[in-house]
C-alpha positions as a printed NumPy array, in Angstrom:
array([[ 83.687, 162.73 ,  81.191],
       [ 81.121, 162.111,  83.92 ],
       [ 82.755, 161.805,  87.348],
       [ 81.195, 158.959,  89.371],
       [ 79.901, 159.542,  92.882],
       [ 81.765, 157.761,  95.671],
       [ 80.495, 156.288,  98.941],
       [ 83.209, 155.726, 101.552],
       [ 82.382, 152.858, 103.918],
       [ 84.187, 152.972, 107.276],
       [ 83.748, 150.081, 109.739],
       [ 84.473, 151.339, 113.255],
       [ 84.619, 149.887, 116.748],
       [ 85.794, 152.186, 119.55 ],
       [ 87.751, 154.491, 117.223],
       [ 86.834, 157.914, 118.663],
       [ 90.491, 159.015, 118.764],
       [ 91.269, 157.866, 115.215],
       [ 88.142, 159.097, 113.444],
       [ 89.265, 162.79 , 113.355],
       [ 92.513, 161.831, 111.575],
       [ 90.618, 159.793, 108.988],
       [ 87.822, 162.283, 108.376],
       [ 90.116, 165.292, 107.925],
       [ 91.627, 163.569, 104.871],
       [ 88.347, 162.787, 103.104],
       [ 88.223, 164.432,  99.643],
       [ 85.879, 167.42 ,  99.518],
       [ 83.758, 166.01 ,  96.701],
       [ 82.926, 162.801,  98.575],
       [ 79.299, 161.922,  97.83 ],
       [ 78.624, 159.91 , 101.002],
       [ 80.407, 158.695, 104.123],
       [ 78.928, 155.601, 105.764],
       [ 80.123, 154.865, 109.301],
       [ 79.284, 151.311, 110.35 ],
       [ 79.297, 151.183, 114.133],
       [ 80.109, 147.846, 115.753],
       [ 78.333, 148.828, 118.986],
       [ 81.158, 151.044, 120.217],
       [ 81.254, 151.804, 123.929],
       [ 83.149, 155.068, 123.447],
       [ 82.1  , 158.239, 121.58 ],
       [ 82.945, 157.038, 118.062],
       [ 79.534, 157.917, 116.611],
       [ 79.214, 161.266, 118.41 ],
       [ 82.695, 162.39 , 117.317],
       [ 82.055, 161.322, 113.72 ],
       [ 78.693, 163.122, 113.556],
       [ 80.209, 166.289, 114.966],
       [ 82.912, 166.252, 112.299],
       [ 80.555, 165.409, 109.463],
       [ 76.877, 166.354, 109.999],
       [ 75.828, 164.637, 106.747],
       [ 77.231, 161.334, 107.993],
       [ 75.236, 158.137, 107.392],
       [ 75.482, 155.937, 110.495],
       [ 74.638, 152.248, 110.255],
       [ 74.6  , 149.727, 113.084],
       [ 75.858, 146.205, 112.49 ],
       [ 73.327, 143.398, 112.372],
       [ 75.871, 140.903, 113.719],
       [ 79.544, 141.048, 114.755],
       [ 82.794, 141.203, 112.826],
       [ 84.392, 143.301, 110.101],
       [ 82.778, 141.245, 107.35 ],
       [ 79.302, 141.951, 108.629],
       [ 80.212, 145.631, 109.076],
       [ 81.232, 145.9  , 105.43 ],
       [ 78.107, 144.057, 104.261],
       [ 75.915, 146.509, 106.204],
       [ 77.852, 149.495, 104.907],
       [ 77.689, 148.328, 101.291],
       [ 73.922, 147.938, 101.61 ],
       [ 73.608, 151.576, 102.737],
       [ 75.905, 152.97 , 100.025],
       [ 74.284, 155.062,  97.295],
       [ 77.287, 156.179,  95.223],
       [ 78.351, 154.757,  91.878],
       [ 81.58 , 153.629,  93.518],
       [ 82.275, 152.138,  96.96 ],
       [ 85.56 , 152.707,  98.805],
       [ 86.538, 150.496, 101.766],
       [ 88.544, 152.507, 104.312],
       [ 89.627, 151.364, 107.786],
       [ 88.924, 153.662, 110.738],
       [ 92.311, 153.182, 112.424],
       [ 94.16 , 155.692, 110.236],
       [ 96.175, 153.075, 108.332],
       [ 94.601, 153.96 , 104.97 ],
       [ 94.698, 157.443, 103.444],
       [ 91.372, 158.621, 101.951],
       [ 93.217, 161.162,  99.781],
       [ 94.298, 158.184,  97.643],
       [ 90.71 , 157.364,  96.663],
       [ 90.788, 159.458,  93.421],
       [ 93.718, 157.323,  92.264],
       [ 91.591, 154.198,  92.685],
       [ 88.649, 155.829,  90.896],
       [ 90.936, 156.657,  87.964],
       [ 91.719, 152.943,  87.668],
       [ 87.991, 152.203,  87.486],
       [ 87.476, 154.866,  84.854],
       [ 90.343, 153.291,  82.944],
       [ 88.333, 150.09 ,  82.544],
       [ 88.75 , 148.154,  85.78 ],
       [ 85.796, 146.669,  87.629],
       [ 87.651, 146.496,  90.931],
       [ 90.683, 148.484,  92.142],
       [ 92.688, 146.884,  94.936],
       [ 95.431, 148.571,  96.884],
       [ 98.94 , 147.155,  96.959],
       [101.855, 148.028,  99.203],
       [104.387, 146.213,  97.024],
       [104.371, 148.076,  93.711],
       [106.369, 151.267,  93.032],
       [104.607, 154.142,  94.769],
       [103.233, 151.924,  97.528],
       [104.688, 150.963, 100.888],
       [104.01 , 150.299, 104.544],
       [105.105, 151.737, 107.862],
       [103.3  , 148.971, 109.722],
       [103.973, 145.556, 108.185],
       [106.468, 143.297, 109.961],
       [108.909, 140.948, 108.26 ],
       [106.849, 137.935, 109.359],
       [103.649, 139.398, 107.967],
       [105.399, 140.391, 104.726],
       [106.69 , 136.838, 104.154],
       [103.311, 135.376, 105.068],
       [101.526, 137.764, 102.733],
       [103.874, 136.797,  99.896],
       [103.182, 133.082, 100.431],
       [ 99.412, 133.593, 100.632],
       [ 99.385, 135.849,  97.563],
       [101.368, 133.258,  95.574],
       [ 98.961, 130.517,  96.649],
       [ 95.959, 132.656,  95.683],
       [ 97.461, 133.46 ,  92.279],
       [ 98.019, 129.765,  91.565],
       [ 94.455, 128.908,  92.539],
       [ 92.77 , 131.684,  90.554],
       [ 95.289, 132.463,  87.795],
       [ 95.893, 136.001,  88.96 ],
       [ 99.01 , 138.135,  89.223],
       [ 98.367, 140.047,  92.44 ],
       [101.283, 141.474,  94.374],
       [ 99.392, 142.009,  97.664],
       [ 96.437, 139.886,  98.778],
       [ 96.151, 140.914, 102.422],
       [ 95.488, 144.644, 102.163],
       [ 92.04 , 146.022, 102.88 ],
       [ 92.005, 149.273, 100.882],
       [ 89.716, 148.501,  97.918],
       [ 87.466, 150.532,  95.638],
       [ 84.923, 149.101,  93.188],
       [ 81.811, 149.841,  91.155],
       [ 78.686, 149.402,  93.269],
       [ 76.954, 147.569,  90.415],
       [ 79.198, 144.569,  91.132],
       [ 77.859, 144.057,  94.674],
       [ 75.841, 140.954,  93.649],
       [ 79.119, 139.245,  92.71 ],
       [ 80.32 , 139.509,  96.315],
       [ 77.269, 137.692,  97.655],
       [ 77.433, 139.288, 101.102],
       [ 74.64 , 138.834, 103.642],
       [ 73.666, 141.699, 105.927],
       [ 70.12 , 140.591, 106.739],
       [ 70.418, 137.19 , 108.442],
       [ 70.04 , 137.288, 112.234],
       [ 72.88 , 136.158, 114.52 ],
       [ 73.102, 132.486, 115.375],
       [ 71.705, 131.449, 118.74 ],
       [ 75.022, 129.94 , 119.833],
       [ 76.871, 133.161, 118.999],
       [ 79.153, 131.651, 116.341],
       [ 79.796, 134.005, 113.419],
       [ 78.37 , 133.437, 109.975],
       [ 80.831, 132.62 , 107.206],
       [ 82.327, 135.889, 105.949],
       [ 81.55 , 137.929, 109.059],
       [ 85.17 , 138.026, 110.268],
       [ 88.496, 139.23 , 108.905],
       [ 88.301, 136.581, 106.184],
       [ 85.947, 138.968, 104.362],
       [ 88.704, 140.644, 102.333],
       [ 90.019, 137.332, 101.005],
       [ 86.465, 136.182, 100.341],
       [ 85.816, 139.313,  98.288],
       [ 88.955, 138.742,  96.195],
       [ 88.05 , 135.068,  95.694],
       [ 84.592, 135.912,  94.383],
       [ 85.85 , 138.77 ,  92.243],
       [ 88.424, 136.434,  90.663],
       [ 85.908, 133.623,  90.178],
       [ 83.509, 136.048,  88.461],
       [ 86.27 , 137.116,  86.068],
       [ 86.095, 140.816,  86.934],
       [ 88.865, 143.066,  85.691],
       [ 91.086, 144.028,  88.634],
       [ 93.665, 146.813,  88.699],
       [ 96.252, 147.08 ,  91.476],
       [ 96.804, 150.62 ,  92.741],
       [ 99.954, 151.527,  94.726],
       [ 99.022, 152.607,  98.242],
       [100.869, 153.458, 101.431],
       [ 99.863, 151.825, 104.706],
       [100.387, 153.861, 107.881],
       [100.638, 152.659, 111.436],
       [ 97.482, 152.595, 113.501],
       [ 97.375, 156.003, 115.187],
       [ 95.752, 155.024, 118.497],
       [ 94.839, 151.725, 120.069],
       [ 96.001, 148.161, 119.53 ],
       [ 95.67 , 146.246, 116.285],
       [ 93.622, 143.039, 116.204],
       [ 95.855, 141.498, 113.534],
       [ 97.513, 138.145, 114.222],
       [ 99.814, 136.83 , 111.491],
       [ 99.314, 133.107, 112.151],
       [ 95.593, 133.2  , 112.918],
       [ 94.79 , 135.487, 109.991],
       [ 96.966, 133.418, 107.638],
       [ 95.038, 130.279, 108.541],
       [ 91.786, 132.156, 107.89 ],
       [ 92.978, 133.13 , 104.41 ],
       [ 93.852, 129.527, 103.494],
       [ 90.556, 128.223, 104.934],
       [ 88.652, 130.837, 102.941],
       [ 90.28 , 129.814,  99.665],
       [ 89.697, 126.083, 100.248],
       [ 86.141, 126.599, 101.506],
       [ 85.106, 128.727,  98.555],
       [ 86.678, 126.322,  96.055],
       [ 84.782, 123.436,  97.666],
       [ 81.579, 125.476,  97.56 ],
       [ 82.121, 126.298,  93.888],
       [ 82.72 , 122.631,  93.006],
       [ 79.571, 121.633,  94.882],
       [ 77.522, 124.214,  92.976],
       [ 78.96 , 122.983,  89.67 ],
       [ 77.961, 119.407,  90.494],
       [ 74.463, 120.543,  91.405],
       [ 74.266, 122.529,  88.171],
       [ 75.287, 119.498,  86.088],
       [ 72.723, 117.335,  87.875],
       [ 69.986, 119.881,  87.265],
       [ 70.937, 120.049,  83.577],
       [ 70.056, 116.339,  83.02 ],
       [ 66.429, 116.349,  81.674],
       [ 64.019, 114.163,  83.678],
       [ 62.07 , 111.346,  81.987],
       [ 59.034, 112.654,  80.122],
       [ 55.89 , 112.294,  82.187],
       [ 52.802, 110.721,  80.507],
       [ 50.03 , 113.027,  79.379],
       [ 46.832, 113.153,  81.363],
       [ 44.856, 109.963,  80.799],
       [ 47.806, 108.185,  79.169],
       [ 49.064, 104.958,  80.686],
       [ 52.766, 105.084,  81.5  ],
       [ 54.796, 102.861,  79.219],
       [ 56.558,  99.93 ,  80.77 ],
       [ 60.261, 100.32 ,  81.018],
       [ 61.991,  98.426,  78.226],
       [ 64.936,  96.368,  79.348],
       [ 67.622,  95.072,  76.993],
       [ 67.041,  91.41 ,  76.03 ],
       [ 69.023,  88.786,  77.928],
       [ 70.953,  85.994,  76.197],
       [ 68.165,  83.586,  77.093],
       [ 65.532,  85.811,  75.503],
       [ 67.667,  86.26 ,  72.399],
       [ 68.025,  82.45 ,  72.066],
       [ 64.266,  81.982,  72.477],
       [ 63.631,  84.595,  69.819],
       [ 65.99 ,  82.849,  67.372],
       [ 64.364,  79.444,  67.938],
       [ 60.884,  80.869,  67.459],
       [ 61.923,  82.538,  64.238],
       [ 63.407,  79.264,  62.927],
       [ 60.211,  77.369,  63.737],
       [ 58.093,  80.029,  62.058],
       [ 60.224,  79.76 ,  58.912],
       [ 59.939,  75.951,  58.808],
       [ 56.17 ,  76.123,  59.247],
       [ 55.874,  78.628,  56.433],
       [ 57.873,  76.407,  54.019],
       [ 55.776,  73.357,  54.923],
       [ 52.515,  75.17 ,  54.287],
       [ 53.757,  76.423,  50.927],
       [ 54.513,  72.818,  49.847],
       [ 50.862,  71.802,  50.421],
       [ 49.27 ,  74.696,  48.55 ],
       [ 47.971,  73.392,  45.176],
       [ 49.112,  75.186,  42.09 ],
       [ 46.53 ,  77.122,  40.141],
       [ 46.451,  76.131,  36.538]])
């Protein structure tokens, strides 16, 4: 069996103290590590390069975790891409378990904290209840059976990148507002598009650790609203595309050939026209009978 190469994509913003803990747990056979720097003001990049000289460093084109992942995916060269946070909450030693799920036939392997073998040292009761409600809502919308929607440890075949439809090239907006998918809604957006494309998804038990250093940017209410908005927005977008597709499928009226006069549009006859046609036919019949009476017989 051929073992696929893996690119580990790590979005990072001011994570110089957490990077050593993450990098020391990277499997030895890792094909590529892509650090996506969100314009850190500390020594995140320098520390990472010192720990891993073969590191691929990419700078974000815009702001936000979604844009960081899009930039990292574009730089990845492995057969498989692994999404790993830089705060120490995800354990890179679990990546082979995800790859095994892909080799078993899955297109996309998503981590879950709520199956046997998984767990979390970080999730609060409020976040757990919110995650359950959002996961249930997602499953109803997309006919899935996920146990954990809001967990960012995912591994997938790189050949499926076009399904995600992420944009790393567009410039930032002049008013500074983020592009759709540039923020934390990216993980939900990925799952929405994976589900809509009908990819085979396997859930892999994973353990979530507490952030080692620094303060988390998570907010249960704000992030929950983002998840719901993402689902509704993508469903509306999909319905709009379907309508456009149906409209485009209707063949246009055939255009006349060169030099050919266009035919006048034929309208259905009105009641008045039908009555006129009947009267004219009756008169024509009477005239024909009259003329036949005056034709001499040939003897």
